[in-house]
C-alpha positions, 0 to 999 in steps of 0.5 A: 223444100228449096231445089239445089239450084235455088239454094246455091243461088241464094247462098251465093247472093248472101255470101257476096252481100256479106263480103261486100256490104257487111264485113267491111263495115263490121268493125266500125259498127262494133266500135260505135254500137251502130245499128246499120239501118241502111244495110238492113233496108238492103237486106229487105229489098234483096229478100233476106228478111222474108226467107221462110215466110210464104210467098203468098205473104211476100216471102221467099218460102224457103226451107229451114236448111236454106235459112241456116245456110244464109244466116251462116253467111250473114254471121260470117260478115257480122254476128250482130246483124245476123242476130237481128235478122234471126229474131225478125224471122222468129217472130214471122215464122214461129209466132205470126205464121203459126198463131196469127189470125188471117187478119193479123197475118195480112197486116203484118207478115207482108211488110215484115217479109218485104223488109218494110218493117222489123220485128222484135220479141219482148220476153225477158225482164230485169228479174225474169230471164231464164224463167219467163214464167216469173215475168211481171208485165201486166195486160189489163182488158179495158173494153175493146182494148188491152193496156200493157204496163211493165219493163222488158230487157234485152229486146233485140230490134226493140228501138228499130222494129215496127212491131214487137210481140210482147209477153204479158200477164193477163187474167188467163195467164201469160199472153202474147200481144202484137204491139206497134212501136208507135203506140203511145207509151212505148219507149225504147231505151238506148242501145245496151253497152254490150261486150259483143254483138254491138251492131244489134239493136238491143235495148230495154223497153218500157210499156207505160200504159200502152193501149192496143186494140183487142184484136192485137192479142196473138192467138188465145189468151193465156198461151203466150209461153207456149207460143214463145217456145215455138219462136225460141225453137226457131231462133235457137236453131238460127243461133246454131247456124249463125254460130257456125258462121262466126266459128267458120270465119274465125277458122278462116282467119286463123288458117290464113294467119298461120300460113303467113306468120313466121316464127323461128324461121318457119310458118306457124302452120308448120308446127305440129301443135298449131296443126293439131289446134287448127284440125280441132277447130275445123272438126268442131265447126264441121260437127256443129254445122252437121248437127244444125243442118240435121236439126233443120231437116228434121224440123221440116219433116215435122219432128219435135223441135224443142230438144233438137234446137236446144242440142244444136244451139248448145253444141254450136254456141260452145263450139264457137266460143272454143274456136274463137278463143283458139283463134285469138290464141293462135294470133298471139298478142295480135289476137288481143288487139282490136286491129285484128278481127278475131278479138271481135269474133270472140266477144260476139261468140260469148253472147251465144252461150247466153241469149235465147236461154243459157247453155245450162238451160239448154242442157236442162231441156235436153236432159228432161226430154231424155225421160219425157220425150220418148 
């Protein structure tokens, strides 16, 4: 566990980085759908791309709660960048550190934690989103190699990563493979033209007979879905943390605007209806943060993470969507304009109800655990 002093210092650094290097550029990145490789490199050199990886592999070895606090600050600056950062950590923590062989960890964890490489996770396909068991990408064993063929959709960091963990169907079932992106036949498409999170490098990926060495199989053959669940548990918890960051920033903008904007001879903050709306926004932010932090603490304690992470993501995703929508409402016509920040925050927020499993899927996971998890 991080000490209080360590935690405070790293969060302060993240807040300063977000305010000086991220937020001033976020609108331009959003407009151009630009992935800021220079800023990502700075995140790496500052240690922010190896937060939870062990110090023995060049990481900072921080606990899950400190990770959430840092991610909240980065997301308050720009959610797209925070999503890329979260996926990168999910591959390190949920897959490589947990299921990678010593040789795989030695090869990949150090450059990933140091920010020399980005990581990506390729699970979804055009016809297999919430149902990863329906994926069609194939992995065929040929001597001392695996050959992968298929198409992956919505791969965050897919064109910027140095290594992608790909789920593919092998003879023993769905397996996970470590695919270097410079492998022949690996092709990333252009950035997706998304509503929000436009600074995240979200692309489709074609695997056209990609040949990788046999030792690039991650863990045991046929265990890819269970391994992916471990990564998703971590990234869903991270989504809860970054959703809190976006919701908090929307609340801050709304509080500032309602204190300055005057109508009918007085500031908006003096109207009771506005006060009630701001109070509800603040309460939802605090509730989502509390659940995310409690989940992080229980994860460190070793509690089963899947239902807890789903609850945290569900709560935070719906909270950020509601809070950002209310922020736009409080800004009135200005809230609907791209000259003001809350419009972008609302667009970014919507994605959090969709990726890493929709809110409907999270409800199914939680409900099933009520009967099977006790």
